[in-house]
All heavy atoms as an XYZ file, in Angstrom:
759
protein
N      11.831     -3.208     21.255
C      11.953     -2.463     20.031
C      13.267     -2.875     19.355
O      14.230     -3.173     20.015
C      12.072     -0.942     20.354
C      10.985     -0.166     19.813
S      11.174      1.553     20.275
C       9.587      2.016     19.734
N      13.247     -2.898     18.063
C      14.411     -3.267     17.264
C      15.518     -2.197     17.474
O      15.241     -1.022     17.688
C      14.079     -3.374     15.809
N      16.742     -2.635     17.420
C      17.873     -1.754     17.669
C      17.868     -0.569     16.732
O      18.250      0.590     17.122
C      19.142     -2.534     17.575
N      17.470     -0.746     15.495
C      17.547      0.357     14.510
C      16.561      1.479     14.838
O      16.680      2.534     14.322
C      17.334     -0.189     13.067
O      16.006     -0.701     13.037
N      15.550      1.180     15.657
C      14.568      2.184     15.999
C      14.823      2.902     17.303
O      14.201      3.871     17.648
C      13.125      1.569     16.000
C      12.675      1.083     14.640
C      12.403     -0.215     14.447
C      12.490      1.990     13.648
C      11.980     -0.681     13.182
C      12.103      1.596     12.406
C      11.846      0.249     12.182
O      11.377     -0.152     10.932
N      15.738      2.331     18.150
C      15.934      2.882     19.475
C      16.440      4.314     19.499
O      16.041      5.060     20.358
C      16.905      1.985     20.213
C      16.298      0.648     20.604
C      17.230     -0.236     21.362
O      18.405      0.200     21.586
O      16.937     -1.401     21.580
N      17.200      4.725     18.531
C      17.757      6.063     18.489
C      16.922      7.067     17.755
O      17.191      8.228     17.780
C      19.147      5.997     17.882
C      20.129      5.186     18.664
C      21.448      5.095     17.999
C      22.355      4.169     18.763
N      23.633      3.988     18.173
N      15.794      6.607     17.165
C      14.963      7.548     16.406
C      13.923      8.197     17.309
O      13.441      7.610     18.267
C      14.255      6.766     15.261
C      15.284      6.243     14.272
C      14.645      5.416     13.280
N      13.979      6.332     12.309
C      13.416      5.904     11.226
N      13.441      4.609     10.974
N      12.763      6.713     10.430
N      13.570      9.394     16.948
C      12.588     10.107     17.762
C      11.163      9.615     17.461
O      10.327      9.663     18.353
C      12.621     11.618     17.471
C      13.889     12.257     18.082
C      13.876     13.738     17.906
O      12.778     14.347     17.813
O      14.934     14.306     17.872
N      10.901      9.233     16.226
C       9.574      8.772     15.837
C       9.643      7.735     14.804
O      10.572      7.653     14.047
C       8.664      9.962     15.424
C       9.147     10.622     14.191
C       8.236     11.836     13.859
C       8.860     12.688     12.792
N       7.960     13.813     12.435
N       8.601      6.916     14.782
C       8.466      5.820     13.798
C       7.193      6.115     13.044
O       6.173      6.422     13.635
C       8.383      4.482     14.493
C       9.707      4.156     15.212
C       8.096      3.368     13.469
C       9.653      2.937     16.012
N       7.241      6.106     11.715
C       6.042      6.333     10.922
C       5.353      5.008     10.624
O       5.983      4.086     10.229
C       6.388      7.097      9.617
O       7.327      6.305      8.887
C       6.948      8.476      9.908
N       4.033      5.010     10.826
C       3.216      3.823     10.648
C       2.070      4.160      9.704
O       1.412      5.166      9.849
C       2.641      3.357     11.965
C       1.735      2.116     11.751
C       3.758      3.030     12.967
N       1.840      3.297      8.725
C       0.651      3.398      7.854
C      -0.173      2.169      8.121
O       0.228      1.023      8.036
C       1.055      3.393      6.361
C      -0.059      3.317      5.384
C      -0.989      4.549      5.486
C       0.488      3.229      3.967
N      -1.448      2.421      8.626
C      -2.367      1.368      8.871
C      -3.524      1.480      7.937
O      -4.165      2.551      7.801
C      -2.864      1.512     10.336
O      -3.863      0.569     10.641
N      -3.853      0.362      7.289
C      -4.941      0.363      6.284
C      -6.035     -0.604      6.711
O      -5.798     -1.751      6.965
C      -4.315     -0.063      4.898
C      -3.204      0.819      4.503
C      -5.482      0.004      3.886
C      -2.433      0.351      3.270
N      -7.203     -0.049      6.888
C      -8.396     -0.811      7.347
C      -8.825     -1.840      6.259
O      -8.556     -1.689      5.099
C      -9.638      0.069      7.579
C      -9.458      0.869      8.891
O      -8.654      0.480      9.713
O     -10.115      1.885      9.021
N      -9.604     -2.821      6.721
C     -10.242     -3.791      5.863
C     -11.568     -3.229      5.376
O     -11.861     -2.046      5.510
N     -12.377     -4.083      4.809
C     -13.688     -3.673      4.328
C     -14.067     -4.158      2.938
O     -14.838     -3.555      2.247
N     -13.498     -5.269      2.549
C     -13.865     -5.856      1.267
C     -13.520     -4.984      0.121
O     -12.452     -4.428      0.014
N     -14.467     -4.808     -0.789
C     -14.301     -4.028     -2.016
C     -14.011     -2.603     -1.689
O     -13.455     -1.863     -2.550
C     -15.474     -4.204     -2.979
C     -15.188     -3.516     -4.317
C     -16.756     -3.614     -2.354
C     -13.952     -4.038     -5.017
N     -14.295     -2.168     -0.504
C     -13.948     -0.771     -0.082
C     -12.472     -0.567     -0.060
O     -12.025      0.561      0.197
C     -14.629     -0.436      1.213
C     -16.167     -0.296      1.106
C     -16.775      0.162      2.355
N     -16.565     -0.759      3.453
C     -17.478     -1.723      3.862
N     -18.615     -1.818      3.204
N     -17.210     -2.503      4.813
N     -11.690     -1.562     -0.395
C     -10.248     -1.383     -0.584
C      -9.909     -0.396     -1.668
O      -8.785      0.119     -1.721
N     -10.884     -0.089     -2.502
C     -10.636      0.915     -3.549
C     -10.544      2.300     -2.913
O      -9.935      3.200     -3.553
C     -11.717      0.895     -4.673
C     -13.064      1.235     -4.120
C     -11.673     -0.393     -5.436
C     -14.114      1.407     -5.204
N     -11.079      2.507     -1.721
C     -10.979      3.817     -1.050
C      -9.494      4.098     -0.712
O      -8.979      5.150     -1.106
C     -11.932      3.898      0.127
C     -13.381      3.877     -0.397
C     -11.682      5.236      0.872
C     -14.427      3.687      0.667
N      -8.859      3.229      0.102
C      -7.422      3.515      0.409
C      -6.588      3.447     -0.902
O      -5.637      4.184     -1.043
C      -7.006      2.461      1.383
C      -8.060      1.410      1.338
C      -9.305      2.060      0.864
N      -6.975      2.602     -1.853
C      -6.301      2.589     -3.161
C      -6.314      3.927     -3.844
O      -5.264      4.384     -4.337
N      -7.422      4.565     -3.818
C      -7.572      5.906     -4.464
C      -6.740      6.947     -3.674
O      -6.010      7.731     -4.287
C      -9.037      6.328     -4.461
O      -9.769      5.353     -5.246
C      -9.229      7.695     -5.104
N      -6.853      6.930     -2.330
C      -6.100      7.894     -1.537
C      -4.615      7.676     -1.638
O      -3.852      8.633     -1.849
C      -6.600      7.825     -0.032
C      -8.020      8.244      0.064
C      -5.666      8.598      0.860
C      -8.711      7.937      1.374
N      -4.192      6.421     -1.595
C      -2.721      6.155     -1.740
C      -2.182      6.499     -3.103
O      -1.048      6.940     -3.215
C      -2.459      4.692     -1.373
C      -2.685      4.268      0.082
C      -2.561      2.765      0.237
C      -1.733      4.994      1.007
N      -2.988      6.261     -4.150
C      -2.561      6.641     -5.489
C      -2.331      8.165     -5.632
O      -1.345      8.597     -6.160
C      -3.520      6.161     -6.504
N      -3.299      8.920     -4.975
C      -3.127     10.360     -5.015
C      -1.890     10.825     -4.240
O      -1.090     11.606     -4.718
C      -4.380     11.008     -4.457
C      -4.292     12.507     -4.366
C      -4.461     13.306     -5.451
C      -4.017     13.123     -3.135
C      -4.371     14.733     -5.395
C      -3.882     14.509     -3.035
C      -4.068     15.272     -4.154
N      -1.729     10.266     -3.038
C      -0.591     10.600     -2.220
C       0.698     10.273     -2.845
O       1.615     11.113     -2.955
C      -0.693      9.887     -0.808
C       0.477     10.089      0.119
C       0.726     11.580      0.449
C       0.291      9.288      1.385
N       0.770      9.081     -3.439
C       1.989      8.664     -4.132
C       2.311      9.567     -5.333
O       3.469      9.942     -5.540
C       1.902      7.215     -4.546
C       3.269      6.696     -5.050
C       3.187      5.139     -5.221
O       2.759      4.766     -6.329
O       3.580      4.413     -4.315
N       1.288     10.009     -6.066
C       1.534     10.893     -7.223
C       2.117     12.238     -6.748
O       2.996     12.771     -7.384
C       0.245     11.095     -8.023
O      -0.693     11.911     -7.319
N       1.652     12.683     -5.585
C       2.204     13.969     -5.057
C       3.648     13.753     -4.570
O       4.456     14.675     -4.763
C       1.308     14.473     -3.911
C      -0.052     14.908     -4.380
C       0.015     15.994     -5.453
C      -1.286     16.366     -5.993
N      -1.147     17.301     -7.137
N       3.896     12.666     -3.958
C       5.270     12.345     -3.515
C       6.202     12.206     -4.706
O       7.360     12.639     -4.659
C       5.303     11.080     -2.658
C       4.593     11.197     -1.315
C       4.434      9.830     -0.667
C       5.329     12.116     -0.392
N       5.690     11.657     -5.839
C       6.524     11.561     -7.041
C       6.779     12.908     -7.625
O       7.865     13.125     -8.206
C       5.787     10.672     -8.017
C       5.842      9.177     -7.559
C       5.004      8.233     -8.431
O       4.115      8.673     -9.157
N       5.279      6.966     -8.374
N       5.880     13.817     -7.520
C       6.093     15.183     -7.980
C       7.273     15.824     -7.229
O       8.089     16.569     -7.787
C       4.880     16.077     -7.823
C       3.748     15.770     -8.778
C       2.518     16.559     -8.516
O       2.551     17.578     -7.786
O       1.453     16.205     -9.123
N       7.400     15.477     -5.937
C       8.435     16.035     -5.126
C       9.768     15.290     -5.223
O      10.858     15.884     -5.283
C       8.030     16.002     -3.586
C       6.849     16.920     -3.253
C       6.422     16.616     -1.829
C       7.196     18.373     -3.460
N       9.712     13.937     -5.280
C      10.929     13.136     -5.171
C      11.226     12.332     -6.369
O      12.183     11.478     -6.359
C      10.823     12.228     -3.961
C      10.746     13.000     -2.629
O      11.306     14.110     -2.603
O      10.111     12.552     -1.685
N      10.448     12.356     -7.450
C      10.743     11.649     -8.650
C       9.827     10.443     -8.886
O       9.187     10.000     -7.943
N       9.769      9.934    -10.071
C       8.831      8.912    -10.478
C       9.030      7.519     -9.788
O       8.132      6.713     -9.841
C       9.009      8.780    -12.018
C      10.382      9.331    -12.259
C      10.590     10.332    -11.223
N      10.168      7.307     -9.248
C      10.421      6.000     -8.532
C       9.943      5.994     -7.107
O      10.017      4.960     -6.451
C      11.869      5.658     -8.660
C      12.310      5.326    -10.076
C      13.732      4.829    -10.130
C      14.063      4.467    -11.536
N      15.394      3.809    -11.630
N       9.473      7.130     -6.577
C       9.049      7.179     -5.216
C       7.828      6.280     -5.013
O       6.939      6.233     -5.893
C       8.673      8.665     -4.857
N       7.764      5.543     -3.917
C       6.688      4.682     -3.592
C       6.270      4.939     -2.175
O       7.078      5.370     -1.345
C       7.085      3.179     -3.753
C       7.397      2.791     -5.166
C       6.128      2.701     -6.019
N       6.434      2.253     -7.350
C       6.536      3.052     -8.399
N       6.416      4.373     -8.269
N       6.784      2.592     -9.602
N       5.002      4.689     -1.860
C       4.450      4.934     -0.498
C       5.365      4.235      0.530
O       5.639      4.795      1.582
C       3.007      4.333     -0.438
C       2.037      5.151     -1.302
C       2.525      4.281      1.023
C       1.749      6.551     -0.756
N       5.782      3.020      0.243
C       6.595      2.267      1.241
C       7.857      2.965      1.638
O       8.440      2.710      2.712
C       6.887      0.859      0.708
N       8.338      3.878      0.763
C       9.570      4.589      1.069
C       9.435      5.560      2.236
O      10.402      6.005      2.828
C      10.039      5.442     -0.158
C      10.397      4.520     -1.344
O      10.791      3.366     -1.130
O      10.226      5.034     -2.484
N       8.181      5.910      2.595
C       7.932      6.984      3.583
C       7.452      6.501      4.905
O       7.155      7.281      5.789
C       6.953      7.959      2.966
C       7.473      8.606      1.676
C       7.279      8.015      0.460
C       8.213      9.819      1.717
C       7.815      8.533     -0.694
C       8.707     10.335      0.611
C       8.535      9.743     -0.617
O       9.056     10.309     -1.725
N       7.347      5.144      5.095
C       6.831      4.570      6.321
C       7.779      3.529      6.849
O       8.342      2.755      6.053
C       5.415      4.000      6.104
C       4.384      5.033      5.847
C       4.108      5.399      4.521
C       3.764      5.692      6.862
C       3.146      6.365      4.225
C       2.840      6.696      6.583
C       2.527      7.010      5.313
N       7.949      3.534      8.173
C       8.764      2.467      8.751
C       8.001      1.098      8.906
O       8.587      0.077      8.760
C       9.224      2.899     10.149
C      10.112      4.097     10.133
O      11.106      4.083      9.398
O       9.803      5.098     10.823
N       6.695      1.267      9.134
C       5.867      0.095      9.307
C       4.579      0.303      8.504
O       4.009      1.382      8.577
C       5.438     -0.120     10.781
C       6.722     -0.345     11.614
C       4.502     -1.277     10.951
C       6.526     -0.348     13.112
N       4.196     -0.707      7.717
C       2.926     -0.689      6.954
C       2.139     -1.923      7.360
O       2.679     -3.025      7.230
C       3.162     -0.638      5.405
C       1.881     -0.538      4.682
C       4.064      0.559      5.071
N       0.892     -1.707      7.789
C       0.095     -2.877      8.245
C      -1.327     -2.725      7.735
O      -1.764     -1.595      7.516
C       0.104     -2.979      9.763
N      -2.020     -3.836      7.608
C      -3.402     -3.771      7.167
C      -4.186     -4.961      7.675
O      -3.616     -5.988      8.013
N      -5.513     -4.806      7.710
C      -6.414     -5.855      8.144
C      -7.256     -6.250      6.966
O      -7.795     -5.339      6.308
C      -7.308     -5.309      9.306
O      -6.496     -4.910     10.359
C      -8.241     -6.427      9.767
N      -7.404     -7.538      6.728
C      -8.250     -8.034      5.652
C      -7.851     -7.457      4.337
O      -6.714     -7.602      3.917
C      -9.722     -7.776      5.991
O     -10.589     -8.430      5.109
N      -8.723     -6.713      3.625
C      -8.387     -6.163      2.367
C      -7.273     -5.146      2.488
O      -6.517     -4.911      1.554
C      -9.644     -5.589      1.643
O      -9.350     -5.460      0.263
C     -10.084     -4.280      2.239
N      -7.171     -4.508      3.680
C      -6.053     -3.587      3.896
C      -4.726     -4.413      3.871
O      -3.664     -3.829      3.510
N      -4.717     -5.647      4.308
C      -3.544     -6.472      4.194
C      -3.156     -6.757      2.760
O      -1.953     -6.799      2.441
N      -4.150     -6.873      1.927
C      -3.875     -7.083      0.474
C      -3.215     -5.857     -0.078
O      -2.218     -5.902     -0.800
C      -5.164     -7.414     -0.244
C      -5.098     -7.593     -1.760
C      -4.140     -8.719     -2.120
C      -6.483     -7.883     -2.315
N      -3.765     -4.647      0.269
C      -3.228     -3.415     -0.224
C      -1.793     -3.235      0.346
O      -0.875     -2.896     -0.407
C      -4.072     -2.219      0.224
C      -3.406     -0.874     -0.086
C      -5.446     -2.256     -0.497
N      -1.590     -3.548      1.621
C      -0.220     -3.504      2.218
C       0.721     -4.358      1.451
O       1.837     -3.893      1.173
C      -0.354     -3.927      3.692
O      -1.199     -3.009      4.403
C       0.985     -3.993      4.338
N       0.350     -5.564      1.090
C       1.209     -6.470      0.415
C       1.570     -5.910     -0.954
O       2.692     -5.954     -1.372
C       0.548     -7.861      0.276
O       0.292     -8.362      1.578
C       1.425     -8.795     -0.486
N       0.584     -5.336     -1.649
C       0.811     -4.815     -2.932
C       1.819     -3.644     -2.949
O       2.662     -3.562     -3.833
C      -0.484     -4.282     -3.630
C      -1.434     -5.446     -3.951
S      -2.916     -4.795     -4.801
C      -2.205     -4.216     -6.346
N       1.772     -2.812     -1.952
C       2.665     -1.613     -1.971
C       3.992     -1.852     -1.257
O       4.830     -0.983     -1.284
C       1.966     -0.334     -1.361
C       1.617     -0.563      0.099
C       0.764      0.018     -2.210
C       1.029      0.710      0.758
N       4.149     -3.010     -0.638
C       5.434     -3.257      0.061
C       6.188     -4.512     -0.453
O       7.404     -4.576     -0.254
C       5.206     -3.485      1.556
O       4.388     -4.581      1.827
C       4.636     -2.210      2.207
N       5.554     -5.463     -1.146
C       6.192     -6.679     -1.583
C       7.303     -6.270     -2.556
O       7.082     -5.540     -3.506
C       5.200     -7.603     -2.248
N       8.512     -6.809     -2.341
C       9.647     -6.442     -3.239
C       9.519     -7.102     -4.604
O       9.135     -8.226     -4.731
C      10.865     -6.948     -2.484
C      10.331     -7.998     -1.579
C       8.910     -7.680     -1.278
N       9.826     -6.331     -5.630
C       9.895     -6.818     -6.957
C      11.346     -6.675     -7.450
O      12.271     -6.923     -6.716
N      11.474     -6.191     -8.676
C      12.835     -5.994     -9.240
C      13.599     -4.989     -8.392
O      13.087     -4.037     -7.883
C      12.697     -5.451    -10.670
C      12.084     -6.403    -11.619
C      11.944     -5.779    -12.987
C      11.267     -6.765    -13.945
N      11.029     -6.170    -15.236
N      14.851     -5.360     -8.207
C      15.808     -4.461     -7.552
C      15.363     -4.159     -6.074
O      15.803     -3.226     -5.491
C      15.987     -3.151     -8.307
C      16.518     -3.370     -9.715
C      16.514     -2.027    -10.502
O      16.327     -0.997     -9.908
O      16.706     -2.137    -11.704
N      14.531     -5.040     -5.521
C      14.112     -4.870     -4.112
C      13.110     -3.765     -3.922
O      12.774     -3.432     -2.761
N      12.675     -3.130     -4.918
C      11.697     -2.010     -4.848
C      10.250     -2.619     -4.807
O      10.040     -3.733     -5.287
C      11.832     -1.107     -6.055
C      13.236     -0.432     -6.176
C      13.494      0.609     -5.102
N      12.528      1.667     -5.272
C      12.028      2.282     -4.235
N      12.277      2.012     -3.063
N      11.145      3.292     -4.461
N       9.287     -1.863     -4.280
C       7.897     -2.372     -4.259
C       7.468     -2.784     -5.684
O       7.690     -2.096     -6.682
C       7.179     -1.174     -3.743
C       8.081     -0.436     -2.891
C       9.405     -0.565     -3.628
N       6.801     -3.961     -5.683
C       6.373     -4.568     -6.931
C       5.289     -3.700     -7.636
O       5.253     -3.649     -8.845
C       5.816     -5.964     -6.659
C       5.562     -6.822     -7.854
S       4.943     -8.450     -7.467
C       6.115     -9.042     -6.217
N       4.411     -3.093     -6.879
C       3.313     -2.324     -7.361
C       3.346     -0.887     -6.951
O       3.770     -0.600     -5.812
C       1.913     -2.856     -6.920
C       1.622     -4.277     -7.396
C       1.944     -5.378     -6.654
C       0.979     -4.446     -8.648
C       1.627     -6.678     -7.074
C       0.682     -5.711     -9.106
C       1.022     -6.771     -8.336
N       2.949      0.014     -7.819
C       2.748      1.363     -7.463
C       1.309      1.479     -6.949
O       0.463      0.644     -7.229
C       2.900      2.255     -8.690
N       1.076      2.500     -6.110
C      -0.273      2.649     -5.538
C      -1.322      2.805     -6.579
O      -2.474      2.422     -6.420
C      -0.271      3.859     -4.560
N      -0.934      3.394     -7.754
C      -1.942      3.586     -8.848
C      -2.406      2.281     -9.424
O      -3.433      2.195    -10.127
C      -1.351      4.467     -9.981
C      -0.198      3.852    -10.706
C       0.334      4.745    -11.790
C       1.547      4.186    -12.470
N       1.346      2.937    -13.215
N      -1.722      1.155     -9.129
C      -2.045     -0.174     -9.615
C      -3.158     -0.852     -8.765
O      -3.717     -1.848     -9.190
C      -0.842     -1.047     -9.676
C       0.226     -0.539    -10.621
O      -0.163      0.063    -11.628
O       1.423     -0.727    -10.287
N      -3.352     -0.350     -7.518
C      -4.260     -1.032     -6.579
C      -5.655     -1.164     -7.140
O      -6.260     -2.251     -7.135
C      -4.248     -0.296     -5.259
C      -2.884     -0.403     -4.591
C      -5.355     -0.893     -4.325
C      -2.723      0.558     -3.386
N      -6.304     -0.028     -7.563
C      -7.688     -0.119     -8.021
C      -7.825     -0.929     -9.266
O      -8.817     -1.708     -9.393
C      -8.270      1.256     -8.218
C      -8.488      1.963     -6.924
O      -8.302      1.389     -5.852
N      -8.911      3.207     -6.978
N      -6.923     -0.868    -10.177
C      -6.949     -1.746    -11.384
C      -6.953     -3.220    -10.975
O      -7.684     -4.031    -11.500
C      -5.796     -1.486    -12.303
C      -5.918     -0.135    -13.008
O      -7.065      0.414    -13.074
O      -4.888      0.357    -13.500
N      -6.116     -3.560     -9.998
C      -6.043     -4.928     -9.472
C      -7.361     -5.377     -8.887
O      -7.911     -6.436     -9.203
C      -4.985     -5.057     -8.439
C      -4.840     -6.399     -7.808
C      -4.114     -7.430     -8.418
C      -5.561     -6.725     -6.668
C      -4.000     -8.719     -7.820
C      -5.507     -7.970     -6.093
C      -4.709     -8.924     -6.662
N      -7.985     -4.522     -8.097
C      -9.296     -4.835     -7.506
C     -10.358     -5.030     -8.530
O     -11.090     -6.029     -8.508
C      -9.729     -3.706     -6.541
C      -9.324     -3.992     -5.108
C      -8.111     -3.405     -4.601
C     -10.068     -4.716     -4.244
C      -7.711     -3.630     -3.297
C      -9.686     -4.972     -2.945
C      -8.512     -4.442     -2.462
O      -8.118     -4.642     -1.214
N     -10.435     -4.136     -9.505
C     -11.503     -4.283    -10.514
C     -11.282     -5.513    -11.386
O     -12.272     -6.170    -11.762
C     -11.541     -3.019    -11.339
C     -12.106     -1.832    -10.620
C     -11.414     -0.631    -10.576
C     -13.273     -1.923     -9.876
C     -11.889      0.472     -9.864
C     -13.786     -0.849     -9.189
C     -13.080      0.309     -9.181
N     -10.014     -5.842    -11.661
C      -9.750     -7.028    -12.507
C     -10.035     -8.334    -11.751
O     -10.544     -9.290    -12.338
C      -8.265     -7.032    -12.954
C      -7.872     -8.140    -13.796
C      -6.442     -8.071    -14.270
C      -6.065     -9.264    -15.172
N      -4.638     -9.209    -15.586
N      -9.730     -8.375    -10.457
C      -9.800     -9.601     -9.718
C     -10.994     -9.635     -8.731
O     -11.147    -10.548     -7.963
C      -8.525     -9.907     -8.947
C      -7.329    -10.039     -9.881
N      -7.130    -11.178    -10.626
C      -6.302     -9.188    -10.173
C      -6.031    -11.018    -11.328
N      -5.515     -9.785    -11.067
N     -11.855     -8.683     -8.812
C     -12.992     -8.543     -7.897
C     -13.825     -9.805     -7.772
O     -14.056    -10.273     -6.610
C     -13.879     -7.365     -8.305
C     -15.193     -7.153     -7.489
C     -14.841     -6.704     -6.095
C     -16.083     -6.166     -8.199
N     -14.204    -10.449     -8.879
C     -15.078    -11.660     -8.718
C     -14.397    -12.820     -7.976
O     -14.988    -13.587     -7.298
C     -15.362    -12.061    -10.155
C     -15.173    -10.818    -10.932
C     -14.064    -10.096    -10.261
N     -13.039    -12.902     -8.146
C     -12.315    -13.997     -7.420
C     -12.066    -13.636     -5.977
O     -12.068    -14.542     -5.127
C     -10.963    -14.197     -8.157
C     -11.115    -14.777     -9.494
C      -9.711    -15.048    -10.071
C      -9.606    -14.308    -11.406
N      -8.258    -14.226    -11.928
N     -11.788    -12.387     -5.681
C     -11.453    -12.016     -4.299
C     -12.731    -11.917     -3.455
O     -12.726    -12.376     -2.310
C     -10.773    -10.664     -4.317
C      -9.448    -10.730     -5.067
C     -10.427    -10.209     -2.862
C      -8.783     -9.408     -5.272
N     -13.803    -11.331     -3.980
C     -14.992    -11.118     -3.249
C     -16.176    -11.786     -3.991
O     -16.993    -11.077     -4.578
C     -15.246     -9.625     -2.990
C     -14.137     -8.942     -2.344
C     -13.312     -8.099     -3.084
C     -13.858     -9.166     -1.027
C     -12.244     -7.454     -2.476
C     -12.810     -8.527     -0.400
C     -11.947     -7.661     -1.113
N     -16.305    -13.059     -4.022
C     -17.381    -13.751     -4.785
C     -18.694    -13.387     -4.190
O     -18.886    -13.239     -2.969
C     -17.061    -15.248     -4.622
C     -16.178    -15.346     -3.417
C     -15.423    -14.046     -3.313
N     -19.685    -13.204     -5.042
C     -21.037    -12.871     -4.687
C     -21.871    -14.178     -4.486
O     -21.857    -15.007     -5.356
C     -21.689    -11.997     -5.721
C     -21.048    -10.652     -5.961
C     -21.134     -9.772     -4.770
O     -22.172     -9.603     -4.142
N     -20.000     -9.188     -4.409
N     -22.496    -14.300     -3.373
C     -23.396    -15.475     -3.141
C     -24.676    -15.197     -3.867
O     -25.303    -14.163     -3.755
C     -23.646    -15.613     -1.661
C     -22.407    -16.023     -0.917
O     -21.476    -16.615     -1.473
N     -22.319    -15.657      0.369
N     -25.145    -16.121     -4.642
C     -26.349    -16.002     -5.407
C     -27.390    -16.999     -4.951
O     -27.139    -18.063     -4.553
C     -26.056    -16.175     -6.893
C     -25.111    -15.083     -7.378
C     -25.146    -15.031     -8.863
N     -24.076    -14.119     -9.257
C     -24.402    -12.896     -9.777
N     -25.583    -12.545     -9.988
N     -23.376    -12.092    -10.157
């Protein structure tokens, strides 16, 4: 375990499943959760602020990257509300349909 975690009682983990286009499901849930956190802690609050570890598999990894990748000032580049818009805009490129 990393030294910074040894003295803590618990570590918070967010795990996001894969599932192709079903990434809109965690996108919807995370957007709702983040909006509630922003009501409590202000408009700059992001999901990544509340977890020590964020991990995902397949499309969950894409969501994880979106909500944790640093942008300006080292803050997450995307808000959770941006996830579904990203999926709908880039759906054909990310999940091409075999015809």
